[in-house]
All heavy atoms as TSV, in Angstrom:
chain	resi	resn	atom	element	x	y	z
A	1	MET	N	N	6.941	-6.296	3.846
A	1	MET	CA	C	7.284	-7.413	2.990
A	1	MET	C	C	8.416	-8.185	3.649
A	1	MET	O	O	9.344	-7.604	4.172
A	1	MET	CB	C	7.710	-6.882	1.626
A	1	MET	CG	C	8.114	-7.989	0.689
A	1	MET	SD	S	8.195	-7.471	-1.037
A	1	MET	CE	C	9.688	-6.554	-1.078
A	2	SER	N	N	8.313	-9.498	3.640
A	2	SER	CA	C	9.366	-10.284	4.250
A	2	SER	C	C	10.501	-10.528	3.252
A	2	SER	O	O	10.309	-10.472	2.043
A	2	SER	CB	C	8.814	-11.619	4.760
A	2	SER	OG	O	8.356	-12.406	3.693
A	3	THR	N	N	11.676	-10.761	3.780
A	3	THR	CA	C	12.820	-11.100	2.951
A	3	THR	C	C	13.242	-12.514	3.301
A	3	THR	O	O	12.868	-13.023	4.362
A	3	THR	CB	C	13.984	-10.120	3.182
A	3	THR	OG1	O	14.323	-10.136	4.570
A	3	THR	CG2	C	13.621	-8.712	2.762
A	4	PRO	N	N	14.016	-13.175	2.443
A	4	PRO	CA	C	14.421	-14.546	2.746
A	4	PRO	C	C	15.035	-14.654	4.133
A	4	PRO	O	O	15.838	-13.833	4.534
A	4	PRO	CB	C	15.445	-14.857	1.648
A	4	PRO	CG	C	15.065	-13.950	0.524
A	4	PRO	CD	C	14.525	-12.694	1.192
A	5	GLY	N	N	14.590	-15.646	4.886
A	5	GLY	CA	C	15.088	-15.858	6.229
A	5	GLY	C	C	14.288	-15.141	7.299
A	5	GLY	O	O	14.502	-15.353	8.478
A	6	ASP	N	N	13.360	-14.262	6.907
A	6	ASP	CA	C	12.553	-13.508	7.868
A	6	ASP	C	C	11.254	-14.217	8.246
A	6	ASP	O	O	10.449	-13.657	8.955
A	6	ASP	CB	C	12.183	-12.128	7.304
A	6	ASP	CG	C	13.344	-11.158	7.328
A	6	ASP	OD1	O	14.363	-11.465	7.974
A	6	ASP	OD2	O	13.226	-10.098	6.707
A	7	GLY	N	N	11.026	-15.403	7.743
A	7	GLY	CA	C	9.771	-16.088	8.011
A	7	GLY	C	C	8.956	-16.219	6.739
A	7	GLY	O	O	9.452	-15.983	5.640
A	8	PRO	N	N	7.687	-16.582	6.895
A	8	PRO	CA	C	6.856	-16.820	5.718
A	8	PRO	C	C	6.643	-15.554	4.884
A	8	PRO	O	O	6.573	-14.451	5.411
A	8	PRO	CB	C	5.522	-17.297	6.291
A	8	PRO	CG	C	5.690	-17.412	7.749
A	8	PRO	CD	C	6.989	-16.788	8.138
A	9	LYS	N	N	6.533	-15.751	3.594
A	9	LYS	CA	C	6.312	-14.642	2.664
A	9	LYS	C	C	4.917	-14.065	2.877
A	9	LYS	O	O	3.958	-14.794	3.098
A	9	LYS	CB	C	6.474	-15.158	1.232
A	9	LYS	CG	C	6.549	-14.073	0.209
A	9	LYS	CD	C	7.066	-14.613	-1.108
A	9	LYS	CE	C	7.207	-13.446	-2.058
A	9	LYS	NZ	N	7.909	-13.821	-3.262
A	10	THR	N	N	4.799	-12.723	2.796
A	10	THR	CA	C	3.512	-12.057	3.024
A	10	THR	C	C	3.077	-11.172	1.859
A	10	THR	O	O	1.959	-10.677	1.855
A	10	THR	CB	C	3.566	-11.196	4.303
A	10	THR	OG1	O	4.584	-10.210	4.162
A	10	THR	CG2	C	3.822	-12.058	5.531
A	11	GLU	N	N	3.947	-10.934	0.878
A	11	GLU	CA	C	3.621	-10.123	-0.293
A	11	GLU	C	C	4.319	-10.710	-1.509
A	11	GLU	O	O	5.380	-11.325	-1.379
A	11	GLU	CB	C	4.087	-8.675	-0.119
A	11	GLU	CG	C	3.383	-7.933	0.969
A	11	GLU	CD	C	3.804	-6.462	1.027
A	11	GLU	OE1	O	4.717	-6.062	0.268
A	11	GLU	OE2	O	3.208	-5.728	1.819
A	12	TRP	N	N	3.739	-10.462	-2.687
A	12	TRP	CA	C	4.268	-10.994	-3.934
A	12	TRP	C	C	4.319	-9.903	-5.006
A	12	TRP	O	O	3.619	-9.972	-6.013
A	12	TRP	CB	C	3.395	-12.171	-4.411
A	12	TRP	CG	C	3.514	-13.369	-3.537
A	12	TRP	CD1	C	4.299	-14.465	-3.764
A	12	TRP	CD2	C	2.852	-13.627	-2.299
A	12	TRP	NE1	N	4.168	-15.369	-2.747
A	12	TRP	CE2	C	3.279	-14.881	-1.820
A	12	TRP	CE3	C	1.938	-12.916	-1.525
A	12	TRP	CZ2	C	2.825	-15.432	-0.634
A	12	TRP	CZ3	C	1.480	-13.472	-0.336
A	12	TRP	CH2	C	1.928	-14.718	0.099
A	13	PRO	N	N	5.171	-8.885	-4.855
A	13	PRO	CA	C	5.215	-7.801	-5.839
A	13	PRO	C	C	5.639	-8.278	-7.226
A	13	PRO	O	O	5.290	-7.659	-8.229
A	13	PRO	CB	C	6.222	-6.806	-5.250
A	13	PRO	CG	C	7.030	-7.603	-4.288
A	13	PRO	CD	C	6.123	-8.685	-3.767
A	14	GLU	N	N	6.359	-9.377	-7.293
A	14	GLU	CA	C	6.810	-9.898	-8.583
A	14	GLU	C	C	5.666	-10.416	-9.455
A	14	GLU	O	O	5.839	-10.683	-10.641
A	14	GLU	CB	C	7.854	-11.014	-8.371
A	14	GLU	CG	C	7.303	-12.320	-7.819
A	14	GLU	CD	C	7.159	-12.398	-6.300
A	14	GLU	OE1	O	7.202	-11.347	-5.627
A	14	GLU	OE2	O	7.007	-13.512	-5.800
A	15	LEU	N	N	4.461	-10.521	-8.886
A	15	LEU	CA	C	3.326	-11.037	-9.643
A	15	LEU	C	C	2.514	-9.964	-10.358
A	15	LEU	O	O	1.647	-10.279	-11.172
A	15	LEU	CB	C	2.408	-11.846	-8.716
A	15	LEU	CG	C	3.061	-13.091	-8.105
A	15	LEU	CD1	C	2.085	-13.798	-7.191
A	15	LEU	CD2	C	3.572	-14.025	-9.184
A	16	VAL	N	N	2.788	-8.708	-10.078
A	16	VAL	CA	C	2.063	-7.632	-10.768
A	16	VAL	C	C	2.322	-7.762	-12.271
A	16	VAL	O	O	3.462	-7.859	-12.707
A	16	VAL	CB	C	2.491	-6.240	-10.246
A	16	VAL	CG1	C	1.858	-5.134	-11.073
A	16	VAL	CG2	C	2.118	-6.097	-8.781
A	17	GLY	N	N	1.237	-7.814	-13.054
A	17	GLY	CA	C	1.335	-7.963	-14.498
A	17	GLY	C	C	1.265	-9.397	-14.979
A	17	GLY	O	O	1.174	-9.647	-16.167
A	18	ARG	N	N	1.301	-10.361	-14.065
A	18	ARG	CA	C	1.210	-11.776	-14.434
A	18	ARG	C	C	-0.251	-12.179	-14.586
A	18	ARG	O	O	-1.158	-11.458	-14.193
A	18	ARG	CB	C	1.859	-12.660	-13.361
A	18	ARG	CG	C	3.293	-12.388	-13.104
A	18	ARG	CD	C	4.116	-12.683	-14.365
A	18	ARG	NE	N	5.517	-12.452	-14.114
A	18	ARG	CZ	C	6.448	-13.375	-14.305
A	18	ARG	NH1	N	6.145	-14.563	-14.764
A	18	ARG	NH2	N	7.699	-13.077	-14.053
A	19	THR	N	N	-0.476	-13.370	-15.121
A	19	THR	CA	C	-1.843	-13.860	-15.266
A	19	THR	C	C	-2.379	-14.297	-13.903
A	19	THR	O	O	-1.615	-14.549	-12.961
A	19	THR	CB	C	-1.925	-15.062	-16.225
A	19	THR	OG1	O	-1.246	-16.180	-15.634
A	19	THR	CG2	C	-1.344	-14.732	-17.587
A	20	ILE	N	N	-3.702	-14.400	-13.829
A	20	ILE	CA	C	-4.346	-14.867	-12.600
A	20	ILE	C	C	-3.837	-16.251	-12.233
A	20	ILE	O	O	-3.508	-16.522	-11.077
A	20	ILE	CB	C	-5.875	-14.873	-12.776
A	20	ILE	CG1	C	-6.389	-13.462	-13.001
A	20	ILE	CG2	C	-6.565	-15.514	-11.579
A	20	ILE	CD1	C	-7.808	-13.406	-13.531
A	21	LYS	N	N	-3.758	-17.112	-13.222
A	21	LYS	CA	C	-3.305	-18.494	-12.987
A	21	LYS	C	C	-1.883	-18.511	-12.425
A	21	LYS	O	O	-1.587	-19.212	-11.458
A	21	LYS	CB	C	-3.379	-19.289	-14.291
A	21	LYS	CG	C	-2.998	-20.745	-14.167
A	21	LYS	CD	C	-3.209	-21.462	-15.513
A	21	LYS	CE	C	-2.980	-22.932	-15.410
A	21	LYS	NZ	N	-1.596	-23.338	-15.522
A	22	GLU	N	N	-0.983	-17.728	-13.032
A	22	GLU	CA	C	0.402	-17.662	-12.559
A	22	GLU	C	C	0.461	-17.158	-11.121
A	22	GLU	O	O	1.208	-17.703	-10.294
A	22	GLU	CB	C	1.236	-16.738	-13.442
A	22	GLU	CG	C	1.525	-17.274	-14.820
A	22	GLU	CD	C	2.184	-16.246	-15.724
A	22	GLU	OE1	O	1.878	-15.041	-15.607
A	22	GLU	OE2	O	3.000	-16.655	-16.552
A	23	ALA	N	N	-0.311	-16.120	-10.832
A	23	ALA	CA	C	-0.302	-15.547	-9.487
A	23	ALA	C	C	-0.792	-16.551	-8.452
A	23	ALA	O	O	-0.157	-16.755	-7.416
A	23	ALA	CB	C	-1.165	-14.289	-9.451
A	24	LYS	N	N	-1.915	-17.181	-8.744
A	24	LYS	CA	C	-2.482	-18.147	-7.794
A	24	LYS	C	C	-1.526	-19.321	-7.564
A	24	LYS	O	O	-1.290	-19.723	-6.415
A	24	LYS	CB	C	-3.831	-18.636	-8.312
A	24	LYS	CG	C	-4.618	-19.398	-7.296
A	24	LYS	CD	C	-6.045	-19.625	-7.771
A	24	LYS	CE	C	-6.848	-20.295	-6.687
A	24	LYS	NZ	N	-8.248	-20.480	-7.050
A	25	GLU	N	N	-0.952	-19.836	-8.628
A	25	GLU	CA	C	-0.021	-20.965	-8.503
A	25	GLU	C	C	1.208	-20.588	-7.682
A	25	GLU	O	O	1.661	-21.372	-6.846
A	25	GLU	CB	C	0.396	-21.474	-9.875
A	25	GLU	CG	C	-0.707	-22.230	-10.586
A	25	GLU	CD	C	-0.357	-22.629	-12.014
A	25	GLU	OE1	O	0.725	-22.223	-12.522
A	25	GLU	OE2	O	-1.179	-23.332	-12.620
A	26	LYS	N	N	1.762	-19.404	-7.908
A	26	LYS	CA	C	2.966	-18.972	-7.186
A	26	LYS	C	C	2.677	-18.776	-5.698
A	26	LYS	O	O	3.447	-19.210	-4.835
A	26	LYS	CB	C	3.508	-17.683	-7.809
A	26	LYS	CG	C	4.671	-17.054	-7.079
A	26	LYS	CD	C	5.887	-17.942	-7.051
A	26	LYS	CE	C	7.067	-17.202	-6.426
A	26	LYS	NZ	N	8.061	-18.105	-5.885
A	27	ILE	N	N	1.560	-18.121	-5.396
A	27	ILE	CA	C	1.206	-17.899	-3.988
A	27	ILE	C	C	0.998	-19.234	-3.288
A	27	ILE	O	O	1.497	-19.458	-2.186
A	27	ILE	CB	C	-0.039	-17.003	-3.867
A	27	ILE	CG1	C	0.297	-15.585	-4.373
A	27	ILE	CG2	C	-0.543	-16.953	-2.420
A	27	ILE	CD1	C	-0.912	-14.709	-4.618
A	28	LYS	N	N	0.262	-20.159	-3.927
A	28	LYS	CA	C	0.011	-21.473	-3.318
A	28	LYS	C	C	1.309	-22.279	-3.184
A	28	LYS	O	O	1.475	-23.022	-2.224
A	28	LYS	CB	C	-1.020	-22.266	-4.121
A	28	LYS	CG	C	-2.442	-21.713	-4.010
A	28	LYS	CD	C	-2.940	-21.593	-2.587
A	28	LYS	CE	C	-3.533	-22.879	-2.088
A	28	LYS	NZ	N	-4.045	-22.774	-0.705
A	29	ALA	N	N	2.240	-22.111	-4.126
A	29	ALA	CA	C	3.533	-22.799	-4.025
A	29	ALA	C	C	4.344	-22.262	-2.847
A	29	ALA	O	O	4.964	-23.024	-2.104
A	29	ALA	CB	C	4.320	-22.646	-5.327
A	30	ASP	N	N	4.314	-20.931	-2.663
A	30	ASP	CA	C	5.062	-20.308	-1.574
A	30	ASP	C	C	4.393	-20.516	-0.222
A	30	ASP	O	O	5.074	-20.689	0.788
A	30	ASP	CB	C	5.188	-18.799	-1.804
A	30	ASP	CG	C	6.128	-18.441	-2.943
A	30	ASP	OD1	O	6.898	-19.314	-3.391
A	30	ASP	OD2	O	6.082	-17.279	-3.385
A	31	ARG	N	N	3.058	-20.448	-0.201
A	31	ARG	CA	C	2.310	-20.501	1.053
A	31	ARG	C	C	1.056	-21.370	0.889
A	31	ARG	O	O	-0.052	-20.863	0.751
A	31	ARG	CB	C	1.894	-19.096	1.495
A	31	ARG	CG	C	3.004	-18.147	1.878
A	31	ARG	CD	C	3.616	-18.442	3.232
A	31	ARG	NE	N	2.646	-18.559	4.304
A	31	ARG	CZ	C	2.183	-17.557	5.042
A	31	ARG	NH1	N	2.594	-16.335	4.829
A	31	ARG	NH2	N	1.296	-17.783	6.000
A	32	PRO	N	N	1.198	-22.695	0.880
A	32	PRO	CA	C	0.032	-23.568	0.695
A	32	PRO	C	C	-0.995	-23.454	1.818
A	32	PRO	O	O	-2.131	-23.904	1.663
A	32	PRO	CB	C	0.642	-24.972	0.629
A	32	PRO	CG	C	2.006	-24.855	1.193
A	32	PRO	CD	C	2.442	-23.430	1.004
A	33	ASP	N	N	-0.628	-22.809	2.907
A	33	ASP	CA	C	-1.538	-22.638	4.045
A	33	ASP	C	C	-2.561	-21.523	3.818
A	33	ASP	O	O	-3.522	-21.403	4.578
A	33	ASP	CB	C	-0.740	-22.324	5.312
A	33	ASP	CG	C	0.155	-21.088	5.171
A	33	ASP	OD1	O	0.922	-21.027	4.182
A	33	ASP	OD2	O	0.097	-20.210	6.035
A	34	LEU	N	N	-2.386	-20.710	2.780
A	34	LEU	CA	C	-3.260	-19.552	2.570
A	34	LEU	C	C	-4.413	-19.851	1.622
A	34	LEU	O	O	-4.290	-20.657	0.712
A	34	LEU	CB	C	-2.448	-18.388	1.998
A	34	LEU	CG	C	-1.323	-17.866	2.868
A	34	LEU	CD1	C	-0.558	-16.779	2.131
A	34	LEU	CD2	C	-1.848	-17.359	4.195
A	35	LYS	N	N	-5.518	-19.131	1.842
A	35	LYS	CA	C	-6.636	-19.124	0.898
A	35	LYS	C	C	-6.377	-17.987	-0.076
A	35	LYS	O	O	-6.141	-16.856	0.347
A	35	LYS	CB	C	-7.967	-18.866	1.616
A	35	LYS	CG	C	-8.347	-19.916	2.642
A	35	LYS	CD	C	-9.592	-19.494	3.398
A	35	LYS	CE	C	-9.195	-18.410	4.385
A	35	LYS	NZ	N	-10.210	-18.028	5.348
A	36	VAL	N	N	-6.414	-18.279	-1.370
A	36	VAL	CA	C	-6.211	-17.258	-2.385
A	36	VAL	C	C	-7.571	-16.882	-2.952
A	36	VAL	O	O	-8.292	-17.729	-3.450
A	36	VAL	CB	C	-5.279	-17.760	-3.506
A	36	VAL	CG1	C	-5.095	-16.681	-4.568
A	36	VAL	CG2	C	-3.932	-18.196	-2.939
A	37	ARG	N	N	-7.914	-15.603	-2.836
A	37	ARG	CA	C	-9.204	-15.103	-3.325
A	37	ARG	C	C	-8.953	-14.159	-4.499
A	37	ARG	O	O	-8.184	-13.199	-4.384
A	37	ARG	CB	C	-9.957	-14.353	-2.225
A	37	ARG	CG	C	-10.253	-15.203	-1.004
A	37	ARG	CD	C	-11.284	-16.283	-1.345
A	37	ARG	NE	N	-11.593	-17.058	-0.170
A	37	ARG	CZ	C	-11.423	-18.378	-0.078
A	37	ARG	NH1	N	-10.954	-19.054	-1.096
A	37	ARG	NH2	N	-11.742	-19.013	1.017
A	38	ILE	N	N	-9.599	-14.445	-5.617
A	38	ILE	CA	C	-9.487	-13.619	-6.811
A	38	ILE	C	C	-10.603	-12.580	-6.761
A	38	ILE	O	O	-11.776	-12.928	-6.611
A	38	ILE	CB	C	-9.603	-14.483	-8.085
A	38	ILE	CG1	C	-8.589	-15.639	-8.055
A	38	ILE	CG2	C	-9.458	-13.621	-9.324
A	38	ILE	CD1	C	-7.143	-15.232	-7.892
A	39	VAL	N	N	-10.234	-11.299	-6.865
A	39	VAL	CA	C	-11.199	-10.207	-6.734
A	39	VAL	C	C	-11.067	-9.263	-7.929
A	39	VAL	O	O	-9.995	-8.688	-8.146
A	39	VAL	CB	C	-10.942	-9.412	-5.429
A	39	VAL	CG1	C	-12.003	-8.346	-5.240
A	39	VAL	CG2	C	-10.867	-10.333	-4.223
A	40	PRO	N	N	-12.141	-9.081	-8.715
A	40	PRO	CA	C	-12.075	-8.132	-9.833
A	40	PRO	C	C	-11.897	-6.692	-9.325
A	40	PRO	O	O	-12.586	-6.260	-8.413
A	40	PRO	CB	C	-13.428	-8.288	-10.526
A	40	PRO	CG	C	-13.936	-9.622	-10.082
A	40	PRO	CD	C	-13.397	-9.823	-8.697
A	41	VAL	N	N	-10.965	-5.968	-9.923
A	41	VAL	CA	C	-10.700	-4.581	-9.542
A	41	VAL	C	C	-11.924	-3.720	-9.840
A	41	VAL	O	O	-12.476	-3.781	-10.931
A	41	VAL	CB	C	-9.472	-4.033	-10.294
A	41	VAL	CG1	C	-9.304	-2.548	-10.071
A	41	VAL	CG2	C	-8.221	-4.781	-9.868
A	42	GLY	N	N	-12.352	-2.944	-8.854
A	42	GLY	CA	C	-13.397	-1.960	-9.051
A	42	GLY	C	C	-14.823	-2.468	-9.095
A	42	GLY	O	O	-15.743	-1.679	-9.105
A	43	SER	N	N	-15.028	-3.763	-9.128
A	43	SER	CA	C	-16.401	-4.241	-9.275
A	43	SER	C	C	-16.869	-5.125	-8.127
A	43	SER	O	O	-17.939	-5.693	-8.195
A	43	SER	CB	C	-16.540	-5.012	-10.588
A	43	SER	OG	O	-15.738	-6.182	-10.554
A	44	THR	N	N	-16.073	-5.232	-7.092
A	44	THR	CA	C	-16.420	-6.118	-5.995
A	44	THR	C	C	-16.227	-5.410	-4.662
A	44	THR	O	O	-15.220	-4.759	-4.430
A	44	THR	CB	C	-15.527	-7.382	-6.019
A	44	THR	OG1	O	-15.689	-8.022	-7.282
A	44	THR	CG2	C	-15.895	-8.350	-4.917
A	45	ILE	N	N	-17.199	-5.563	-3.798
A	45	ILE	CA	C	-17.076	-5.075	-2.425
A	45	ILE	C	C	-16.494	-6.218	-1.599
A	45	ILE	O	O	-16.928	-7.357	-1.706
A	45	ILE	CB	C	-18.442	-4.656	-1.863
A	45	ILE	CG1	C	-18.998	-3.488	-2.679
A	45	ILE	CG2	C	-18.346	-4.300	-0.387
A	45	ILE	CD1	C	-20.419	-3.105	-2.327
A	46	VAL	N	N	-15.482	-5.908	-0.803
A	46	VAL	CA	C	-14.867	-6.916	0.054
A	46	VAL	C	C	-14.999	-6.491	1.509
A	46	VAL	O	O	-15.158	-5.312	1.810
A	46	VAL	CB	C	-13.373	-7.144	-0.297
A	46	VAL	CG1	C	-13.225	-7.698	-1.699
A	46	VAL	CG2	C	-12.570	-5.874	-0.137
A	47	THR	N	N	-14.920	-7.456	2.386
A	47	THR	CA	C	-14.991	-7.162	3.812
A	47	THR	C	C	-13.719	-6.436	4.250
A	47	THR	O	O	-12.670	-6.578	3.629
A	47	THR	CB	C	-15.141	-8.458	4.635
A	47	THR	OG1	O	-14.006	-9.300	4.380
A	47	THR	CG2	C	-16.424	-9.190	4.280
A	48	ALA	N	N	-13.832	-5.674	5.307
A	48	ALA	CA	C	-12.694	-4.912	5.809
A	48	ALA	C	C	-11.879	-5.689	6.845
A	48	ALA	O	O	-10.884	-5.185	7.342
A	48	ALA	CB	C	-13.183	-3.605	6.425
A	49	ASP	N	N	-12.294	-6.919	7.144
A	49	ASP	CA	C	-11.579	-7.691	8.158
A	49	ASP	C	C	-10.192	-8.081	7.662
A	49	ASP	O	O	-9.943	-8.178	6.467
A	49	ASP	CB	C	-12.364	-8.942	8.550
A	49	ASP	CG	C	-12.509	-9.936	7.408
A	49	ASP	OD1	O	-12.813	-9.499	6.275
A	49	ASP	OD2	O	-12.306	-11.138	7.636
A	50	PHE	N	N	-9.278	-8.260	8.602
A	50	PHE	CA	C	-7.909	-8.664	8.298
A	50	PHE	C	C	-7.795	-10.138	8.615
A	50	PHE	O	O	-7.997	-10.551	9.758
A	50	PHE	CB	C	-6.919	-7.845	9.130
A	50	PHE	CG	C	-5.496	-8.055	8.715
A	50	PHE	CD1	C	-4.963	-7.334	7.654
A	50	PHE	CD2	C	-4.696	-8.970	9.368
A	50	PHE	CE1	C	-3.646	-7.520	7.269
A	50	PHE	CE2	C	-3.379	-9.163	8.986
A	50	PHE	CZ	C	-2.854	-8.439	7.933
A	51	ASP	N	N	-7.493	-10.960	7.608
A	51	ASP	CA	C	-7.427	-12.418	7.771
A	51	ASP	C	C	-6.013	-12.870	7.410
A	51	ASP	O	O	-5.601	-12.798	6.251
A	51	ASP	CB	C	-8.467	-13.070	6.853
A	51	ASP	CG	C	-8.525	-14.578	6.982
A	51	ASP	OD1	O	-7.630	-15.179	7.605
A	51	ASP	OD2	O	-9.475	-15.162	6.427
A	52	LEU	N	N	-5.279	-13.358	8.384
A	52	LEU	CA	C	-3.898	-13.803	8.164
A	52	LEU	C	C	-3.814	-15.054	7.305
A	52	LEU	O	O	-2.720	-15.470	6.919
A	52	LEU	CB	C	-3.208	-14.052	9.509
A	52	LEU	CG	C	-2.907	-12.798	10.315
A	52	LEU	CD1	C	-2.399	-13.164	11.703
A	52	LEU	CD2	C	-1.897	-11.926	9.594
A	53	ASN	N	N	-4.948	-15.673	7.001
A	53	ASN	CA	C	-4.966	-16.885	6.186
A	53	ASN	C	C	-5.485	-16.632	4.779
A	53	ASN	O	O	-5.777	-17.574	4.053
A	53	ASN	CB	C	-5.835	-17.958	6.864
A	53	ASN	CG	C	-5.255	-18.372	8.189
A	53	ASN	OD1	O	-4.089	-18.723	8.268
A	53	ASN	ND2	N	-6.045	-18.305	9.234
A	54	ARG	N	N	-5.610	-15.357	4.394
A	54	ARG	CA	C	-6.183	-15.019	3.090
A	54	ARG	C	C	-5.273	-14.052	2.340
A	54	ARG	O	O	-4.705	-13.137	2.911
A	54	ARG	CB	C	-7.548	-14.348	3.290
A	54	ARG	CG	C	-8.190	-13.839	1.995
A	54	ARG	CD	C	-9.435	-13.024	2.242
A	54	ARG	NE	N	-9.111	-11.820	3.002
A	54	ARG	CZ	C	-9.897	-11.312	3.964
A	54	ARG	NH1	N	-11.032	-11.894	4.289
A	54	ARG	NH2	N	-9.527	-10.221	4.594
A	55	VAL	N	N	-5.170	-14.283	1.030
A	55	VAL	CA	C	-4.511	-13.346	0.124
A	55	VAL	C	C	-5.538	-12.962	-0.927
A	55	VAL	O	O	-6.145	-13.829	-1.557
A	55	VAL	CB	C	-3.292	-13.973	-0.579
A	55	VAL	CG1	C	-2.716	-13.017	-1.611
A	55	VAL	CG2	C	-2.234	-14.362	0.418
A	56	ARG	N	N	-5.752	-11.680	-1.100
A	56	ARG	CA	C	-6.630	-11.203	-2.169
A	56	ARG	C	C	-5.768	-10.830	-3.364
A	56	ARG	O	O	-4.806	-10.068	-3.232
A	56	ARG	CB	C	-7.438	-9.999	-1.719
A	56	ARG	CG	C	-8.503	-10.361	-0.712
A	56	ARG	CD	C	-9.345	-9.161	-0.375
A	56	ARG	NE	N	-10.433	-9.533	0.515
A	56	ARG	CZ	C	-10.770	-8.858	1.597
A	56	ARG	NH1	N	-10.119	-7.759	1.918
A	56	ARG	NH2	N	-11.776	-9.270	2.342
A	57	VAL	N	N	-6.125	-11.369	-4.512
A	57	VAL	CA	C	-5.442	-11.046	-5.762
A	57	VAL	C	C	-6.411	-10.213	-6.581
A	57	VAL	O	O	-7.439	-10.707	-7.036
A	57	VAL	CB	C	-5.028	-12.323	-6.524
A	57	VAL	CG1	C	-4.319	-11.961	-7.819
A	57	VAL	CG2	C	-4.138	-13.209	-5.655
A	58	TRP	N	N	-6.116	-8.922	-6.714
A	58	TRP	CA	C	-6.972	-7.985	-7.444
A	58	TRP	C	C	-6.650	-8.110	-8.926
A	58	TRP	O	O	-5.498	-7.971	-9.317
A	58	TRP	CB	C	-6.709	-6.566	-6.956
A	58	TRP	CG	C	-7.037	-6.432	-5.505
A	58	TRP	CD1	C	-6.191	-6.609	-4.458
A	58	TRP	CD2	C	-8.310	-6.149	-4.945
A	58	TRP	NE1	N	-6.857	-6.434	-3.277
A	58	TRP	CE2	C	-8.176	-6.148	-3.550
A	58	TRP	CE3	C	-9.567	-5.886	-5.499
A	58	TRP	CZ2	C	-9.241	-5.902	-2.697
A	58	TRP	CZ3	C	-10.621	-5.628	-4.641
A	58	TRP	CH2	C	-10.457	-5.634	-3.260
A	59	VAL	N	N	-7.661	-8.375	-9.742
A	59	VAL	CA	C	-7.387	-8.771	-11.119
A	59	VAL	C	C	-8.136	-8.004	-12.190
A	59	VAL	O	O	-9.199	-7.471	-11.975
A	59	VAL	CB	C	-7.703	-10.265	-11.329
A	59	VAL	CG1	C	-6.837	-11.111	-10.455
A	59	VAL	CG2	C	-9.166	-10.569	-11.109
A	60	ASP	N	N	-7.628	-7.966	-13.231
A	60	ASP	CA	C	-7.802	-8.192	-14.642
A	60	ASP	C	C	-6.582	-9.071	-14.928
A	60	ASP	O	O	-6.700	-10.260	-15.056
A	60	ASP	CB	C	-7.816	-6.877	-15.415
A	60	ASP	CG	C	-7.963	-7.121	-16.895
A	60	ASP	OD1	O	-8.416	-8.210	-17.269
A	60	ASP	OD2	O	-7.630	-6.239	-17.681
A	61	THR	N	N	-5.419	-8.508	-14.883
A	61	THR	CA	C	-4.206	-9.249	-14.555
A	61	THR	C	C	-3.955	-8.800	-13.119
A	61	THR	O	O	-4.712	-8.002	-12.588
A	61	THR	CB	C	-3.016	-8.884	-15.483
A	61	THR	OG1	O	-2.795	-7.490	-15.401
A	61	THR	CG2	C	-3.260	-9.334	-16.898
A	62	VAL	N	N	-2.931	-9.231	-12.495
A	62	VAL	CA	C	-2.685	-8.816	-11.115
A	62	VAL	C	C	-2.388	-7.326	-11.119
A	62	VAL	O	O	-1.397	-6.872	-11.674
A	62	VAL	CB	C	-1.534	-9.630	-10.479
A	62	VAL	CG1	C	-1.294	-9.166	-9.063
A	62	VAL	CG2	C	-1.870	-11.101	-10.513
A	63	ALA	N	N	-3.301	-6.536	-10.509
A	63	ALA	CA	C	-3.231	-5.087	-10.587
A	63	ALA	C	C	-2.589	-4.442	-9.368
A	63	ALA	O	O	-2.154	-3.302	-9.430
A	63	ALA	CB	C	-4.656	-4.520	-10.755
A	64	GLU	N	N	-2.557	-5.169	-8.263
A	64	GLU	CA	C	-1.936	-4.658	-7.037
A	64	GLU	C	C	-1.106	-5.760	-6.427
A	64	GLU	O	O	-1.320	-6.936	-6.694
A	64	GLU	CB	C	-3.024	-4.234	-6.037
A	64	GLU	CG	C	-3.861	-3.076	-6.511
A	64	GLU	CD	C	-4.937	-2.682	-5.501
A	64	GLU	OE1	O	-4.806	-3.024	-4.316
A	64	GLU	OE2	O	-5.904	-2.059	-5.933
A	65	VAL	N	N	-0.149	-5.400	-5.601
A	65	VAL	CA	C	0.723	-6.371	-4.957
A	65	VAL	C	C	-0.121	-7.311	-4.094
A	65	VAL	O	O	-0.818	-6.843	-3.183
A	65	VAL	CB	C	1.778	-5.670	-4.084
A	65	VAL	CG1	C	2.604	-6.682	-3.304
A	65	VAL	CG2	C	2.680	-4.791	-4.929
A	66	PRO	N	N	-0.116	-8.621	-4.377
A	66	PRO	CA	C	-0.843	-9.548	-3.515
A	66	PRO	C	C	-0.202	-9.584	-2.129
A	66	PRO	O	O	1.007	-9.715	-2.006
A	66	PRO	CB	C	-0.689	-10.899	-4.216
A	66	PRO	CG	C	-0.357	-10.564	-5.630
A	66	PRO	CD	C	0.434	-9.290	-5.549
A	67	LYS	N	N	-1.031	-9.441	-1.102
A	67	LYS	CA	C	-0.506	-9.487	0.259
A	67	LYS	C	C	-1.585	-9.996	1.213
A	67	LYS	O	O	-2.775	-9.911	0.934
A	67	LYS	CB	C	0.003	-8.127	0.707
A	67	LYS	CG	C	-1.001	-7.000	0.568
A	67	LYS	CD	C	-0.336	-5.672	0.849
A	67	LYS	CE	C	-1.225	-4.550	0.359
A	67	LYS	NZ	N	-0.554	-3.269	0.422
A	68	ILE	N	N	-1.152	-10.521	2.309
A	68	ILE	CA	C	-2.049	-11.082	3.304
A	68	ILE	C	C	-2.925	-9.974	3.872
A	68	ILE	O	O	-2.471	-8.858	4.079
A	68	ILE	CB	C	-1.256	-11.760	4.432
A	68	ILE	CG1	C	-0.616	-13.019	3.883
A	68	ILE	CG2	C	-2.136	-12.055	5.634
A	68	ILE	CD1	C	0.238	-13.756	4.879
A	69	GLY	N	N	-4.154	-10.325	4.146
A	69	GLY	CA	C	-5.066	-9.344	4.741
A	69	GLY	C	C	-6.430	-9.607	4.306
A	69	GLY	O	O	-7.443	-9.494	4.733
């Protein structure tokens, strides 16, 4: 996880428990260069590739720390 002054933010632990809308808006505000993908927990198969331009937000509400990958 990056800290202020270390470069672009890569994780958003403060979003756990927030709504999908809040999470997506915050990530896009912090990093407009990223693609935000909403993924339902437990019901979706995702690719194993690591994409520095993508953040997966695992949802019902945000269930895991959003991070690049």
